[in-house]
N, C-alpha and C positions, 0 to 999 in steps of 0.2 A: 504494500500500500504506500502510495506517494502523496505528498501534500505540498502545494505551492504556497509559500509564505510571502505576503506583501508583494507579490509579483517579482521578487528578487532572487529567491533561492528555493530549491526543491529538496525536501527531506523524505527519506524512506523510514517508515515505522516498522519496527520489529523485523529487520531484514532476514529473509530466509525462513520465516515462521508462518504457519497457517493461522491467520487471524480473520476476524469479521468486524467490519465497521458497524458501530452502534449509533453514534451521534457526535455532534460537535457544536461549538459556539459559532455565532454568525461570522466571526472573523477567522475561523479555522485555527485559532491559536491554541485551542484546547480540543482534543479529540478523544473519544472513548471507543475502545475495541474490546472484544472478548475472545477468549481462546482457551483451549484445553491444555495447551502446552504451558510449561512452567517458564514464564518470561522474566521473572524476577527471583532473586534468592529467597525471598520470604514466601514464595508459593511452593508448598510442599505436597499438594495433592494433584490428581489428574482430572478433577472436575472442571467444568467451565467456570472461568473467573472473569471479572471485569477489571480493565486497566485504563489508566488515564495517561495521555501523552500531552506534553506542553511544549510549545514552540521555544520557550526560554531555555529548556533543557532537552534538546531534540534527541540526545543519545540515551535518555533514561525513560523508564516507565514506572508508574506508581500503581501498585496493587490496591484496588479499591475494596474488593470483596473479601477483606481479611478481618478477623475479629480483633478484640482487645486483649488477647492473650489466651493461654491455656489451650492452644491449638484450634481455637474457634476460627472457622473459615478455611481450615486445612484438612477437612475430612472427606473421605470417599465412602463413608458408611452411612448412607441415608436411604431409608426404605420408603421412598415416595414415588408417585406416578404422575403427579400433576405437571411436573417439569420435564417429563420424558424419562425420569428415573435418575437416581444419583443425587449428588449434592450441588449440582451446578446452579448458577444464578440464572434468572430470567429477566430479560428486558421486555417491556410491555409491547405487544403486537396489536396495533389498532385496526389492522386491515380487515379481519373477519367481521367485526361489528360494523364497519363502515359500509358493508354491502346491503344494509337494510334499505328498503325502497324509500324514495323521495328524500334521501339525505338525512333520515332520522338518526343515523348513526354517526354523523359528522363526515368530514372529508379527509381525514388523516393529516392533511397539510397543516392544520392549526393545532393538532394534537401534539403534546410534548411531554416527555418524562425528564427533560433537562432544561435548564435556563439558558437562553441564547446569548446572554451577555457575560455571565461569570462562570458558567459551566457546572452548576449544581446538577446532580443526577440522582434519580430515583430508580431502584431496582428491587427485584424480589429474590428471596433466598429461603430454602428450607432449613437452613442452619440458624442457630442462635449466635449471631455474630457478636452480640453485646451481652455481657453477663446479666442473667436474671431478666432479660428482655425477650419477648417473643415466645414462640412455641416451636419446639423441634418437630420437623416434618410438615409444618403448616406454611402458608404463604405469608412470610414475614416481609413487610415493606420497609426498606431502608433508604436513607438519604445520605449522600456524600456531599458535604458542604464545608467550605473553608478549610479543607485539608483534614477533616475528621468525619468519622462515620457516626450516624445517628439512627436510632430506631424510631419508626413512625407508627406502625400499627400492624396487627395480624389479621388476615382476612381468611374466610373460608375458601377452600379450594374448589369453587364452583363458578361456572360462567354466568354472565348476564345474558338472558335470552329474551328478545323482543319480537313479537309477531304482529303483522298487520294483515290486510285483506288477502294479498297474493303470496306473501313470503314472510320469512322471519330469519333472523340470524342470531348467533350467540358469540359472545366475546371469547377470546382465546384463553382468558383466565378470569379472575374475579374483578378485574378493572375493565370497564367498558369504555370510559372516557377519562382523560386526564389532560390538564393544561397547567403550565407553570409560567409565571410572569417572567419577563426577561431578566429582572434583577434577582430572581429567586426568592423574593419575599413572600410570595403567596402561591398556593397550589390548590387546584380544584379537582375533585375526583367523583366519578359516578360508579357506584358498585352496589350490589345487593347484600354485601357483608354488613354486619352490625358493628359500626365503628364507634358508636356512642351508646348511651343507655337507652336510646329510643328503640322501641320494638317496631321495626319496619316490615315484619313478616318476611316474605320472599321478594319484596319489591325493591327496585333500584332507587337509591336516593343520591342526592348531591351533597358532598361533604367538602369542607374547607379546612386546610391545614396551615398553621402558622409555624414556620421552622424556628423562629426565634424563641417562642414560648412552648413549642411542642404541643400546642393545643389543637385538638380536632373537634370541629363542631358540625352539626347537620344544618345545611341551609334550606333544605326542602321538606324537612319533617314537620308534621302538623303540630302547631302550638297547643292544640287541645289534647295531645297525647294519643289520639286515636290512630289505629293502623291505616296506612294509605290504601287506596283502592286500585291504583295503577302505578306503573313505573314512571318516574320522572325522566324527561328527556332534556338534553342540552341543546346546543346550537346545531342547526342543519348544515350550515355552510360558513363557518367562521368561528370567532371567539365566543366563549361564554363567560370568560373570566377577564376582567379589566386589569389594567396595570396596577391599580390601587387596591385590588383584591375584592371588588364587588362581583357577585355571581348572578347569572341570569339563567332561567330555565323555564320549562313548560310543565304545568301540573294540572291534573284533573281534580285534585283535592282542594277544598276551600281552606286557604291558609290565613285569610282575613275575613271578617264578617260580611264585607261587601260582595264577596264572591259567592253568588247564589245560583249560578246557572248549571252547576253540576257537570261541567265539561271543561275542556282544556283552556287554561289562561296562562298569560306570561307574567312571571314574577321577577323581581330583583331582590337580592338579599344584601342588605347593607345596614350599618349601624345596629347590628345585632338582631334584626328581625326582617321578615319578608314584606315587600311592598308590591302592590298590584299594579301592573303596567296596563293591561287591557281592562275592559269595563267590568268584567265579572258578571255581566248580565246578558251578554250576547247569545246568539243562537248556538246550537250544537255545532261543534267543529268536526264531528266524526263522520258526517254523511257526505264524504268525498270519496266516491267509488270509481271503479273502472280505470281507464287509462290515465285520466287526470289525477287520480289518487296515487298512481305509481310515480308520476313525475313531480307532483307537489302536494304537500299536505300542510294544513294549518300548524302553526307552532313558531318557536323562536328560530329565526334565521341566523342572526349573529349580532354582535355588539362591537362597536369601535373600541380600540384599545383604551381610549380615555373615558369611555362610557357616555359620551355625548349623544351618540346615535344608537338606538336599539331597533333593529329591523325584525319584523315579525309578519307571518302570513296569517290571514284571517278571512272568514266569510262574512264578518260583521261589516256594517257601514258606519264609519266613525267620523267622516267629514262630509260636508255638503257637496264637494266636488266628485265624490265617489258615486258614479252612475252604473256600476257594474253588477249590482244586485248581489246575489249570494255566491258569486264566483270567488275563488281564492285569489287574493291580491296581496301585495306587499305594502306594509306601512312602515314609516320611520317615526318612532317616538323620540323626537329630537329635543333635547334640553335647550330652551330659549329659541326654538325655531318654528317652522311651520309656515303656512300660507294663509292670508286673510280669507274668511269665508265669502262665498258668493253672495252678492247683494242684488236685489231687484229694484231698480229705480222707480219712483212714483210717476204715473202718467195722468194727463188730463182725461176725463171720461166723457166729455161732451164738447161740441163745438162752441156752445155759448157759455160755458162755465169751465173753470179750472180750479185747481186746488192752490191755496195759499201756502205759506210756510208750514211745514209739518215737522213733527218730532221724528227722531230716528226710529227706524223699525225695531221691533224687539230683537235683542241680540241673539244670534244663533249660538249653539254650543261652540266653545272655543276650538278652533282647528290647530291651535298652537300647542304643541305637546309639552311645553313647559308646565302646562296645567296637567294634573294627574288624571288620566283617562278613567281610572278606577274610582275617582272621587268627584263626579260631576256635580255642579251647582246650578240650580235653576236661575236663569237671568230674570231680573226685574222687568216687568212689562211697562211700556210707556203708553200713555193715552194719546191717541191721535186726534189732533185738532184740525177742523175743517173751516175754511172761510169761503162763503159763497160770493161769487162775483156779481156785481151789479150789472144791469143791462146797459152798460156804456161800452159800445163796441170797440172803441179805440183802446180803452184800458184792458178790456178782456183779451183783445188780440195781443196787446203787449204782454199781458201776463201769460198768455198761451205760448208766445215765443220764448219767454223766460223759462217756462216749464220744460219746453223741448230742449232748450239749451242745457238746463240742469240735468235733464235726462241723459243727454249726450255726455255731459261731463261725468255723470255717475257711471256710465258705461265704460268710460276710459279709466276710471279708478278701480275697476274690479281687480281682485287678487291676481 
């Protein structure tokens, strides 16, 4: 394996050894590989191990999947089957779950088990690499960060399986989705393993991990403590985790009192609680069948890295410019953005009379998504005042021209 550094020099990694590329930082100055060969003096087993290569020390490798002493991480005596047998490490394979119809399993390009800037990496191992942490033979999730190994959690060795109208797919292991922020400060994961005290049954939930505090919390679990009725889904085609650690997902379960439609809605988890993005009162999002249902389904599409734009697909009509009925369409819940609502200008109703000055029409529901779609407020109605023209033709005609002019101006001022 070769790597070109800064367009100036080419380095070979582990010359003459059989290795496999795992991942790298965006600048390719940190690269992860795995191998069964013993590439460093502290590797004493023949199981698959994870190594780190750094451009600053191109002739050296760091063994990542080694324990904190007493031979941990250097055993070949593991009686497990979930990783193909043996004591080898596993890096998360997102491709099997990605094959779910309509992008419900993500696109793999936005999935990550490592940070693109500083090179933190998450991996699984059946060994207890850290004393008194994890369970031997189970799927133990570890994090290599800032030169040291950390225990994250232990998961059940079972896949996440999601089925829709025409097909279904299962993940390669207990992790269906994972994203890590570029700076490594936040990690989001979708799994049906129980990572907190919440009883999620067999349903997949979204969890957030803080590597600085080693705290794991459930973002999509029901605040009322009841079991969920369906799997949570993350983004269809992009990020579900912002750079500052906010998580976005689709859930059929009501996580706030305003969610009363009993079907899929979009949520944001921030400030320690879920926030409703969609209305929570719209029509069912499940009745999308046939070929259209294979290509696109309602749900979270993706979120921008800074969290300003949240793209979602829905059959609901949320703005006055939407004349597409119950078809699936894409909305952008943009903070501080949106377009003005359509306005219908007033017209004179007869040749011999016209309307005088009128108050503004009742305000339509805000099309600007800085307002919470899930928390609509009824606008205050304005009374409309009418003035009757006197039968003086010159003034009436003058007023009639003014009305037309105002009408024209009003048309030019539409969103």
